[in-house]
C-alpha positions in Angstrom: 126.1 159.7 221.4 124.1 162.8 222.4 121.9 165.1 220.6 122.9 168.6 219.5 120.6 171.6 220.3 118.2 173.8 218.5 116.0 171.4 216.6 112.6 172.6 215.2 109.4 171.0 216.4 107.9 168.1 214.4 104.8 165.9 214.4 106.8 163.0 215.8 108.1 165.1 218.7 105.5 167.4 220.1 108.0 168.8 222.5 110.1 170.1 219.7 113.1 167.8 220.5 114.4 166.3 217.3 117.9 167.6 217.0 119.6 167.6 213.7 122.9 166.0 214.7 124.7 164.1 217.5 127.8 164.8 219.6 130.2 162.0 220.4 131.1 161.1 224.0 134.6 162.5 223.4 133.1 165.9 222.5 130.9 165.7 225.7 134.0 165.1 227.8 135.5 168.4 226.5 132.4 170.5 227.2 131.6 172.4 230.3 128.5 171.5 232.4 126.5 174.4 231.0 127.4 173.5 227.4 126.4 169.8 227.9 123.1 170.9 229.5 122.4 173.3 226.7 123.2 170.7 224.0 120.8 168.3 225.6 118.0 170.8 225.9 118.0 170.3 229.7 118.9 172.2 232.9 119.6 171.6 236.6 115.9 171.1 237.1 115.8 168.2 234.6 113.5 167.7 231.6 109.8 168.4 231.3 107.7 165.3 231.4 106.4 165.8 227.8 109.9 166.1 226.4 111.1 163.0 228.3 108.2 161.0 226.9 109.0 162.2 223.4 112.6 161.3 223.7 111.7 157.8 225.1 109.7 157.2 221.9 112.6 158.5 219.8 115.5 156.8 221.5 113.8 153.7 222.8 114.2 152.1 226.2 117.5 152.4 228.1 118.3 148.7 227.7 121.2 146.8 226.2 120.4 145.1 222.9 121.0 141.6 224.4 118.5 142.3 227.3 115.6 142.6 224.9 113.7 139.3 224.9 114.3 137.2 221.8 111.4 136.3 219.6 110.2 132.7 219.4 111.6 132.2 215.9 115.0 133.4 217.0 114.9 131.0 219.9 114.0 128.2 217.6 117.0 129.0 215.3 119.2 129.3 218.4 118.2 125.8 219.5 119.5 124.4 216.2 123.0 125.3 217.3 122.9 122.7 220.0 125.7 120.1 219.3 123.3 117.2 219.4 120.9 118.9 217.1 123.7 119.8 214.6 124.8 116.2 214.5 121.2 115.0 213.9 120.8 117.5 211.1 124.0 116.3 209.5 122.7 112.7 209.7 119.4 113.8 208.1 121.3 115.4 205.2 123.3 112.1 204.8 120.1 110.1 204.8 118.5 112.4 202.2 121.7 112.1 200.0 121.4 108.3 200.0 117.7 108.5 199.3 116.7 107.1 202.8 113.7 109.4 202.9 112.0 107.6 205.8 115.1 108.1 208.0 115.5 111.7 206.9 111.8 112.5 207.7 112.0 110.9 211.1 115.2 112.9 211.9 113.5 116.1 210.8 110.5 115.4 213.0 112.8 114.6 215.9 114.7 117.8 215.5 111.5 119.8 215.1 109.9 118.4 218.2 113.1 118.9 220.3 113.5 122.5 219.2 109.8 123.4 219.6 109.7 122.0 223.1 113.0 123.7 224.1 111.9 127.0 222.5 108.6 127.0 224.3 110.2 126.1 227.6 112.8 128.8 227.3 110.3 131.4 226.2 107.9 130.6 229.1 110.9 130.6 231.6 112.2 134.0 230.3 108.7 135.5 230.3 108.2 134.5 233.9 111.6 135.7 234.9 111.0 139.0 233.1 107.7 139.5 235.0 109.3 138.7 238.3 112.3 141.0 237.6 110.0 143.9 237.2 109.6 143.7 241.0 113.4 144.0 241.3 114.1 146.3 238.4 116.9 148.8 238.8 115.5 152.3 239.5 116.9 155.7 239.4 116.1 159.0 241.2 115.3 161.4 238.4 114.6 165.1 238.6 111.8 166.3 236.2 109.3 169.1 235.8 105.6 168.6 235.0 105.8 171.7 232.7 108.0 174.8 232.3 106.3 176.7 235.1 106.5 174.1 237.9 109.4 173.5 240.2 111.4 170.3 239.6 110.4 167.2 241.6 112.4 164.1 242.3 110.9 160.6 242.0 112.0 157.0 241.4 111.5 155.6 237.9 112.7 152.3 236.2 116.1 152.8 234.8 114.9 151.7 231.3 112.7 154.8 231.1 115.6 157.2 231.3 116.5 159.4 228.3 119.3 161.7 227.4 119.0 165.0 229.3 117.5 163.5 232.4 119.1 164.7 235.6 119.6 161.9 238.2 120.9 161.5 241.7 123.5 158.9 242.6 124.4 157.5 246.0 126.4 154.6 247.5 125.4 151.3 246.1 123.6 152.8 243.1 124.2 151.3 239.6 125.1 154.1 237.1 122.1 153.5 234.7 123.5 155.3 231.7 126.5 157.3 230.6 126.4 160.6 232.6 128.2 163.9 233.0 128.6 164.9 236.6 127.0 168.3 237.6 127.8 168.1 241.3 129.6 165.5 243.5 130.6 165.0 247.1 133.3 162.4 247.9 132.3 160.3 244.8 134.2 157.1 244.0 132.9 154.5 241.6 133.7 150.9 240.7 134.2 150.6 236.9 136.0 147.2 236.7 133.4 146.1 234.1 134.8 148.7 231.7 138.4 149.3 232.7 139.3 146.3 234.9 140.3 148.5 237.8 139.6 146.7 241.0 139.9 149.8 243.2 137.3 152.5 243.2 138.0 155.5 241.0 137.5 159.1 242.3 135.2 161.3 240.2 134.6 165.0 240.5 132.2 167.3 238.9 134.1 170.1 237.3 134.6 171.8 234.0 137.6 169.9 232.6 138.2 170.9 229.0 140.7 168.8 227.0 138.9 165.4 227.0 139.7 164.0 230.5 136.9 161.7 231.7 137.2 162.3 235.5 133.8 164.1 235.4 132.1 161.3 233.4 130.6 158.1 234.7 129.8 155.1 232.5 126.9 152.7 232.5 127.8 149.5 234.2 129.9 151.2 236.9 128.6 151.5 240.5 128.9 154.1 243.2 131.3 152.9 246.0 130.9 156.1 248.1 129.8 159.7 248.0 126.9 161.2 246.1 126.4 163.1 242.9 124.0 164.9 240.7 124.4 164.1 237.0 122.9 164.5 233.6 122.4 161.5 231.2 124.3 161.9 227.9 123.8 158.5 226.4 121.4 155.5 226.9 120.9 152.0 225.6 123.0 150.9 222.7 124.7 154.3 222.5 126.5 153.8 225.8 130.2 152.9 226.1 129.2 149.8 228.1 127.0 148.5 225.3 130.1 148.3 223.0 132.1 146.5 225.6 129.2 144.2 226.5 128.8 143.1 222.9 132.4 141.7 223.0 132.1 140.0 226.4 130.6 136.5 226.8 129.2 135.1 230.0 131.6 132.8 231.8 130.6 129.2 231.9 129.1 128.0 235.1 129.8 124.6 236.7 126.6 123.3 235.1 127.6 124.5 231.7 131.0 122.9 231.9 129.5 119.6 233.0 126.8 119.4 230.3 129.2 120.6 227.6 131.8 118.0 228.7 129.2 115.2 228.4 127.9 116.6 225.1 131.2 116.7 223.3 132.2 113.2 224.6 129.0 111.8 223.1 129.4 113.9 219.9 132.9 112.3 219.4 131.4 108.8 219.9 128.7 109.6 217.4 131.3 110.6 214.9 133.4 107.5 215.6 131.0 104.6 216.0 129.0 104.9 212.7 132.1 104.7 210.4 133.3 101.7 212.4 129.9 100.1 212.0 130.0 100.8 208.3 133.5 99.4 207.8 132.8 96.3 210.0 129.6 95.5 208.0 131.5 95.9 204.7 134.5 93.7 205.8 132.7 90.9 207.7 129.3 90.8 206.1 130.0 92.1 202.6 127.5 94.9 202.9 128.3 98.2 201.2 126.2 101.3 200.9 123.1 99.4 202.0 124.5 99.5 205.5 124.9 103.2 205.4 121.3 104.0 206.6 121.9 101.5 209.5 125.1 103.3 210.5 123.2 106.6 210.4 120.5 105.1 212.7 123.2 103.8 215.1 124.5 107.4 215.4 121.0 108.6 216.1 120.6 105.9 218.7 123.5 107.2 220.6 122.0 110.7 220.8 120.1 111.8 224.0 118.0 114.1 221.8 115.9 115.4 224.7 118.8 116.5 226.9 118.2 120.2 226.1 114.5 119.9 226.7 114.7 118.0 229.9 117.4 120.3 231.3 115.5 123.4 230.5 112.2 122.1 231.7 113.5 120.7 235.0 115.4 123.9 235.9 112.5 126.2 234.8 110.0 124.2 236.9 112.4 124.4 239.9 112.9 128.1 239.4 109.2 128.7 239.1 108.5 126.7 242.3 111.1 128.8 244.2 109.5 132.0 243.0 106.0 130.9 243.8 106.6 129.5 247.3 109.6 131.4 248.6 109.8 134.6 246.4 113.3 133.5 245.2 114.2 134.6 241.7 116.7 132.5 239.8 117.9 135.0 237.1 120.1 132.4 235.3 118.6 128.9 235.0 121.9 127.0 235.3 122.5 128.8 238.6 119.8 126.6 240.1 122.0 123.5 239.4 125.0 125.4 240.9 122.9 126.3 243.9 122.2 122.7 244.6 125.9 121.8 244.0 127.4 124.2 246.5 129.2 122.6 249.5 130.5 125.9 250.9 128.4 129.0 251.5 130.2 132.2 252.3 128.2 134.8 254.2 128.7 138.1 256.0 127.8 138.4 259.7 125.7 141.6 259.7 122.2 141.1 258.4 122.7 137.4 257.9 123.7 135.9 261.3 122.6 139.1 263.1 119.8 141.6 262.5 120.5 144.8 260.6 119.4 146.9 263.6 122.1 146.8 266.4 121.6 148.6 269.8 123.8 150.8 271.8 125.7 149.1 274.6 128.0 151.8 276.0 130.1 154.9 275.2 133.5 155.4 276.8 136.3 157.9 276.6 140.0 157.2 276.0 140.4 156.0 279.6 137.5 153.6 279.3 135.2 155.7 281.5 131.6 156.3 280.5 131.3 159.6 278.6 128.0 160.9 277.2 129.9 163.5 275.1 131.3 160.7 272.9 127.7 159.6 272.1 126.7 163.2 271.4 129.4 163.7 268.8 128.7 160.3 267.3 125.1 161.3 266.9 126.1 164.6 265.3 128.1 162.6 262.7 125.2 160.2 262.1 122.5 162.9 261.8 124.3 165.1 259.3 125.7 162.1 257.3 122.1 160.9 256.8 121.0 164.5 256.0 123.7 165.6 253.5 125.2 162.5 252.0 122.2 161.5 249.8 122.2 157.9 251.0 119.8 155.5 249.3 119.1 153.9 252.7 120.0 154.8 256.2 122.9 153.0 257.9 121.6 150.8 260.7 124.5 151.9 263.0 123.6 155.5 262.5 120.0 154.8 263.3 120.9 153.0 266.5 123.1 155.9 267.6 120.3 158.4 266.9 117.8 156.2 268.8 120.1 156.4 271.8 120.9 160.2 271.6 118.5 163.0 270.6 120.5 166.0 271.8 122.3 167.2 268.7 123.1 170.7 269.9 122.7 173.8 267.7 125.1 172.7 264.9 124.4 173.2 261.3 125.6 170.8 258.6 128.1 172.0 256.0 129.1 168.8 254.2 129.3 165.1 254.8 130.9 161.9 253.5 128.9 158.7 254.0 130.7 155.6 255.3 133.3 154.6 252.7 134.1 150.8 252.5 137.6 151.7 251.4 138.4 154.5 253.8 136.2 152.8 256.5 135.1 156.1 258.0 132.3 158.6 257.7 132.7 162.3 258.1 130.4 165.2 258.9 131.5 168.9 258.7 129.4 171.2 260.9 129.4 174.7 262.2 127.8 176.7 264.9 125.7 179.9 264.2 127.9 182.0 266.4 131.2 180.7 264.8 130.4 180.1 261.1 134.0 180.7 260.1 135.1 177.7 262.1 134.2 174.2 261.0 134.1 171.1 263.2 135.0 167.9 261.5 133.4 164.9 263.2 134.7 161.5 262.1 133.4 158.0 263.1 134.4 154.6 261.8 136.7 151.5 262.3 139.1 151.8 265.2 142.3 151.3 263.3 141.3 153.7 260.5 140.2 156.5 262.9 143.2 156.1 265.1 145.4 156.4 262.1 144.0 159.9 261.5 144.3 161.0 265.1 147.2 163.1 266.6 146.1 163.4 270.2 143.5 162.7 272.8 141.8 165.5 274.7 144.5 165.4 277.4 147.8 164.6 275.5 149.4 163.7 272.2 149.0 160.2 270.9 152.3 158.5 271.3 152.8 154.8 270.3 152.2 153.6 273.9 148.9 155.5 274.0 147.8 154.0 270.7 148.6 150.5 271.9 146.5 151.2 275.1 143.6 152.4 273.0 143.8 149.3 270.8 143.8 147.1 273.8 140.7 148.9 275.2 138.9 148.4 271.9 140.0 144.8 271.9 138.5 144.2 275.3 135.2 145.7 274.2 135.2 143.6 271.0 136.1 140.6 273.1 132.8 141.0 274.9 131.0 140.6 271.5 130.5 144.3 270.9 131.0 146.2 267.6 133.3 149.1 268.3 133.4 152.4 266.5 135.9 155.1 267.2 134.9 158.8 267.3 137.2 161.8 266.7 136.9 165.5 266.3 138.9 168.4 264.7 138.4 172.1 264.6 139.3 173.9 261.3 139.6 177.6 260.7 139.4 177.0 256.9 137.0 175.1 254.6 137.6 171.4 255.1 138.1 169.2 252.1 136.4 165.8 252.5 139.0 163.0 252.3 141.6 165.0 254.1 140.8 163.9 257.7 144.2 164.2 259.5 145.4 165.5 262.9 142.2 164.6 264.7 141.5 164.6 268.4 140.4 161.2 269.6 137.3 161.3 271.8 136.4 157.7 272.6 134.5 154.5 271.6 130.9 153.8 270.8 130.1 150.1 271.4 127.1 148.4 269.8 125.7 145.0 270.5 124.3 142.9 267.6 121.0 141.2 267.8 121.0 137.6 266.5 118.8 136.8 263.6 115.7 134.9 264.8 116.2 131.8 262.6 119.9 131.9 262.0 120.8 129.0 264.4 118.2 126.7 262.9 119.3 127.6 259.4 122.9 126.9 260.1 122.0 123.5 261.5 119.9 122.8 258.4 122.8 123.7 256.1 125.1 121.4 258.1 122.7 118.6 257.7 122.7 119.1 254.0 126.4 119.0 253.7 127.0 122.7 253.3 129.9 124.3 255.3 129.3 128.0 256.2 132.2 130.4 256.1 131.8 133.8 257.8 133.6 136.6 256.0 133.3 139.9 257.8 135.0 143.2 258.3 134.2 143.2 262.1 136.6 142.5 264.9 137.6 138.8 265.3 136.2 138.5 268.8 132.9 140.0 267.8 132.5 137.5 264.9 133.6 134.6 267.1 131.1 135.4 269.8 128.2 135.6 267.3 129.2 132.2 265.8 129.4 130.5 269.2 126.0 131.8 270.2 124.6 130.4 267.0 126.2 127.0 267.6 128.8 127.4 264.9 132.4 126.6 266.1 134.5 129.5 265.0 137.8 127.7 265.6 140.9 129.9 265.0 139.7 133.2 263.5 141.8 134.3 260.5 142.3 138.1 259.9 142.7 139.9 256.6 146.3 140.8 257.6 147.1 137.1 257.7 145.5 136.5 254.3 147.7 139.2 252.7 150.9 137.1 253.4 149.7 133.8 251.9 150.1 132.4 248.4 147.0 131.1 246.6 147.7 127.4 247.4 148.4 128.1 251.1 145.3 130.2 251.3 143.2 127.5 249.6 144.2 125.1 252.4 143.6 127.7 255.1 140.2 128.6 253.7 139.2 124.9 253.6 140.1 124.4 257.3 138.9 127.7 258.8 135.4 129.0 259.5 135.6 132.7 260.4 137.6 135.4 258.6 137.5 138.8 260.2 138.8 142.3 259.2 138.2 141.3 255.6 138.1 143.9 252.8 136.3 143.3 249.5 139.5 141.9 247.9 140.0 139.6 250.9 136.5 138.1 250.4 137.1 137.6 246.7 140.5 135.9 247.3 138.9 133.6 249.8 136.1 132.6 247.5 138.6 131.9 244.7 140.8 129.9 247.1 137.8 127.7 248.0 137.1 127.1 244.4 140.8 126.3 243.8 140.5 123.7 246.6 137.7 122.0 244.6 134.6 123.4 246.4 131.5 124.7 244.7 130.9 128.0 246.4 128.0 130.3 247.0 128.3 133.9 248.3 125.6 135.8 250.0 126.1 139.6 250.0 124.2 142.8 249.7 126.6 145.7 249.5 128.9 147.1 246.8 131.9 145.8 248.6 130.5 142.3 248.1 130.6 142.5 244.3 134.1 141.0 243.8 133.4 138.0 245.9 130.0 137.5 244.4 131.5 137.5 240.9 134.2 135.1 242.0 131.7 132.6 243.4 129.9 129.8 241.5 126.6 131.3 242.6 126.1 134.9 243.7 123.1 135.4 246.0 121.7 138.7 247.4 118.5 139.9 249.0 115.9 142.0 247.2 116.9 145.0 249.3 120.5 144.8 248.2 122.2 147.7 246.3 121.2 148.0 242.7 124.5 147.0 241.3 124.8 144.0 243.6 121.3 142.8 242.7 122.1 143.2 239.0 125.2 141.0 239.3 123.6 138.3 241.4 122.5 134.9 240.0 119.8 134.4 242.7 117.7 137.1 244.4 116.1 136.4 247.8 113.0 138.0 249.2 114.9 138.5 252.4 118.5 138.0 253.6 117.7 134.7 255.3 119.8 131.6 255.4 116.6 129.5 255.7 115.5 130.7 252.2 118.9 129.7 250.8 118.5 126.3 252.3 115.2 125.9 250.5 116.8 127.0 247.3 119.6 124.5 247.7 117.0 121.7 248.2 115.1 122.7 245.0 118.3 122.9 243.1 119.4 119.4 244.2 116.0 118.0 243.2 116.1 119.6 239.8 119.7 118.3 239.2 118.7 114.9 240.5 116.0 114.7 237.8 118.5 115.7 235.1 121.0 113.2 236.4 118.4 110.5 236.4 117.5 111.2 232.8 121.2 111.1 231.8 121.8 107.8 233.5 118.8 106.2 232.0 119.1 107.6 228.5 122.9 107.1 228.1 123.1 103.6 229.6 120.1 102.3 227.6 121.3 103.9 224.4 124.9 102.6 224.9 123.7 99.1 225.6 121.4 99.1 222.6 124.2 100.3 220.3 126.7 97.7 221.6 124.1 94.9 221.0 123.2 96.4 217.6 126.8 96.4 216.4 127.4 92.9 217.7 124.2 91.6 216.0 125.0 93.3 212.8 128.2 91.3 212.5 126.5 88.0 213.5 123.3 88.1 211.5 122.9 87.9 207.7 120.6 91.0 207.8 120.5 94.3 209.6 119.4 93.7 213.2 117.1 96.7 213.1 115.9 98.8 210.2 116.8 102.5 210.4 113.1 103.5 210.6 112.6 101.1 213.5 115.6 102.6 215.3 114.3 106.1 214.9 110.7 105.2 216.0 112.1 103.4 219.0 114.1 106.6 219.9 111.1 108.8 219.4 109.0 106.7 221.7 111.7 106.5 224.4 112.5 110.2 224.2 108.8 111.1 224.6 108.6 108.9 227.7 111.8 110.4 229.2 110.2 113.9 229.3 108.5 112.6 232.4 111.9 113.0 234.2 111.5 116.8 234.0 108.3 116.4 236.1 109.5 113.7 238.4 109.5 114.0 242.2 113.1 113.4 243.2 114.2 111.2 246.0 114.0 113.1 249.3 117.4 111.7 250.3 119.0 113.6 247.4 118.8 116.9 249.4 121.2 115.6 252.0 124.3 116.2 250.1 125.6 118.4 247.3 124.6 117.3 243.8 126.5 117.9 240.6 126.4 116.4 237.2 129.9 114.9 237.1 130.9 113.6 233.6 133.4 111.0 234.8 131.1 109.4 237.4 128.3 109.5 234.9 130.4 107.8 232.2 131.5 105.0 234.6 127.8 104.5 235.5 126.9 104.3 231.8 129.7 101.8 231.1 128.5 99.4 233.9 124.8 99.6 233.2 125.2 99.9 229.4 127.1 96.6 229.4 124.4 95.0 231.5 121.8 96.3 229.0 123.8 94.8 226.1 123.8 91.4 227.9 120.0 91.6 228.3 119.7 92.2 224.5 122.0 89.3 223.7 119.9 87.1 226.0 116.8 88.3 224.0 118.5 87.1 220.8 119.0 83.7 222.4 115.3 83.6 223.4 114.3 84.5 219.9 116.4 81.8 218.3 115.1 79.2 220.8 111.4 80.2 220.4 111.5 81.0 216.7 114.6 79.5 214.9 113.6 81.1 211.5 114.1 84.6 213.1 117.8 84.4 212.2 117.2 83.7 208.6 116.6 86.4 206.0 113.0 85.2 205.5 112.3 85.6 209.2 114.0 88.9 209.9 110.6 90.7 210.6 110.1 88.4 213.6 113.6 89.2 214.8 112.9 92.9 214.4 109.6 92.6 216.2 111.0 90.7 219.1 114.0 93.0 219.6 112.0 96.2 219.3 109.5 94.9 221.9 112.3 93.9 224.3 114.1 97.3 223.8 111.0 99.3 224.7 110.1 97.1 227.7 113.7 97.3 229.1 113.8 101.0 228.5 110.5 101.4 230.5 112.1 99.2 233.2 115.3 101.1 233.6 113.3 104.4 233.8 111.8 103.0 237.0 114.9 101.2 238.4 117.8 103.5 237.6 116.2 106.6 239.2 117.0 107.2 242.9 114.4 106.6 245.5 111.5 104.2 245.8 108.5 106.5 245.3 107.5 106.8 241.6 105.7 110.0 240.6 102.5 109.9 238.6 104.1 111.4 235.4 106.8 108.7 235.5 104.2 105.9 236.1 102.1 107.2 233.2 105.1 107.4 230.8 106.6 104.0 231.6 103.1 102.4 231.4 102.4 104.0 228.0 105.9 102.9 226.8 105.3 99.3 227.9 101.9 99.1 226.3 103.2 100.5 223.1 106.0 97.9 223.0 103.4 95.1 223.1 100.8 96.7 220.8 103.1 98.0 218.1 103.7 94.6 216.3 99.8 94.2 216.3 99.0 97.7 215.1 98.2 98.8 211.5 101.6 100.4 211.3 103.4 97.1 211.8 103.6 96.3 208.1 105.0 99.7 207.2 107.7 99.3 209.9 108.5 95.7 208.9 107.1 94.1 212.1 105.0 90.9 212.6 103.3 89.0 215.4 105.2 86.7 217.6 104.4 83.3 219.3 103.3 83.2 222.9 106.4 81.2 223.8 108.6 84.2 223.0 106.7 86.4 225.4 107.1 83.9 228.2 110.8 83.8 227.6 111.0 87.5 227.3 109.2 87.9 230.6 111.9 85.7 232.2 114.7 87.7 230.5 113.2 91.0 231.7 112.8 89.6 235.3 116.4 88.6 235.4 117.5 91.9 233.9 115.4 93.8 236.4 116.9 91.8 239.3 120.4 92.4 238.1 119.8 96.1 237.8 118.3 96.2 241.3 121.2 94.3 242.8 123.9 96.3 241.0 122.3 99.7 241.8 121.9 98.9 245.5 125.5 97.6 245.7 126.7 100.9 244.2 124.5 102.8 246.7 126.0 100.9 249.7 129.5 101.6 248.3 128.7 105.3 248.0 129.6 105.2 244.3 126.2 106.4 243.0 126.6 110.1 242.5 125.0 112.1 239.7 
């Protein structure tokens, strides 16, 4: 929505800019440029600063509603929607209905502690991320006037400070920051797949188009693929078209989300199944009725890893903070840190990653392969006027290298220019000479095939099929030497040339550039290989050029696959080819996206490192999208991870941190689930064998509370260094197999404890001695839980937080029956003989865990 004109001044708007009504975007589409500017109280020179500040106060910041940070109470309420938390609340309600107030109170405390810890963790993580993102925030070039008498000035401001009526400039790679009406455009094409689903760029032109067509409008959320424009903002924030679409879209689940959700719902089903079975079994075999209901509720609570959300959030937030602090890497979405550690295939472009962004000129040749300085001169004319007229956000490194090699630009004057278009794969500059202003010279530079396709002749003769093949062979020989080859062509027009209509050109020759290898690329590739990450090179360059660079860096290119080959393959065949091949050349944006999807189809977890607009489809198709801080605004906004520099070494560090964080989460899941499963199995068995409940509901909940508090140490643990050597994922099936094996072992240890109790204290199995049984089993449970925290985590080095937590848990297990709270919990002191037998049981249990875990390690079956 936009404001209508002619509003009177008011106290709230010192600039006199409170319009009485709004115009819809449909009405804006049918207005001319002048009418839109007038309705917004603006002009080609933009708004006055005072009016812009008043409108910012009136409209608010240019942010989507979801982007505004949630308050702490809202986060707390959101935490209650976790499946585990909902089940606990239901169990608390059941406990209250049956007047089991102690159980209900403990459940409420457990839920409150979990939600408070998780809310605080998320709040701190989001606040840190927001502070870091200010360094990377999307900006826009806005045209404003200090006051009505001053000339307009252009400057960069954060996109969230834009208001309706602001006049902005757009260039290739820019994210359209709001809904805008074009005032002037030059070869403008935009990606608007986020709104319309169109994969190809859409042409936009600034013109007065009455009747409601939107070819002169650009929407927030789209991005500039090529060309440049001057536009006026007509809607911001929640009033944009993208805001409405964004409200309906949900973020796709990451690999981590799918893993955790899979584990969560399996356990929720078990919690809903086991308590009714326990209740029925007690009623049938022991004649207990509703008095067993609190015990059944406690069994369900015992199955719940209540601290899962807290441990996950804390571990990932600490890893993300460490990356930001030590390597200036920003993880914008916490689960992306897990996915970063899980990747086994990293797809990268060649330029700027394996090579430096600044190539150097190697040679210039004509159509016969002879050195020709004129080719370089015309290439420099194209580069200079493209940089001058196309409003590029950053200079193209190829253009800068050409201008470094040639300073003689003649006396040409620039008329118009089209920057390099990733779809057309050419750049075009239209120039004239002072003596012949009526004649325009069209200078085209770009990819060999695309320039040759627009040429009709060389300087000597028409271009017949044989001559075209000869030129392609010449370009191939240059590329085979590891050079990046650009073709240069020229045309003379006696009329005004329309950009995009480059046909009938005269071919001049080739400009060959040599890439400079990135300083640490070879070392980074070797490091990734050691960590089990395969690197795939996806580039638009010539196959021989890409192969040479890979060989120089120690990466075997194998058989290079071209985009033309990719076009003829079905998805399954492409998945097999993508798995076997290393280098893919002559790739378009769609080719890159198809390759990434094919690798995921083949079962790989993929990361994609890109920095340009044409990398967006592949970045969105990957499990983790990575870009450098200097990437195009739209690319940076879509990325999951933002690097300080486009450096593979930094990605390697991020992968290591991601694997360590995931390793801590996996260790928590292994310990919590196997211990809980073993205790529940033993509890159900004892419930059927004993004439009383094997553990009172309050005892179960106190035990869980102590165990959960100790397990928070996993979020601060130092993971085994060996975990960084291979991709790490939380795999539900492997985890459940692990839980089944060690849960059964835990249940055996519990049953052995029952036998020790009976031998040392025979009255413990009678109703009068049940407090001794409860005390003995609670002590054993807490001690074995402390033991498995040490033995079921990978690695031998135990961090200080884990030592402190397990030591406190072991001390608590021995002191609780002696404490003042013992009577309230139904506990009593035990004879010394029991502790001696318990020590033997725990020693045997620890030895069995050690042996089984090391056997699984040797068999390669211990994976998170």
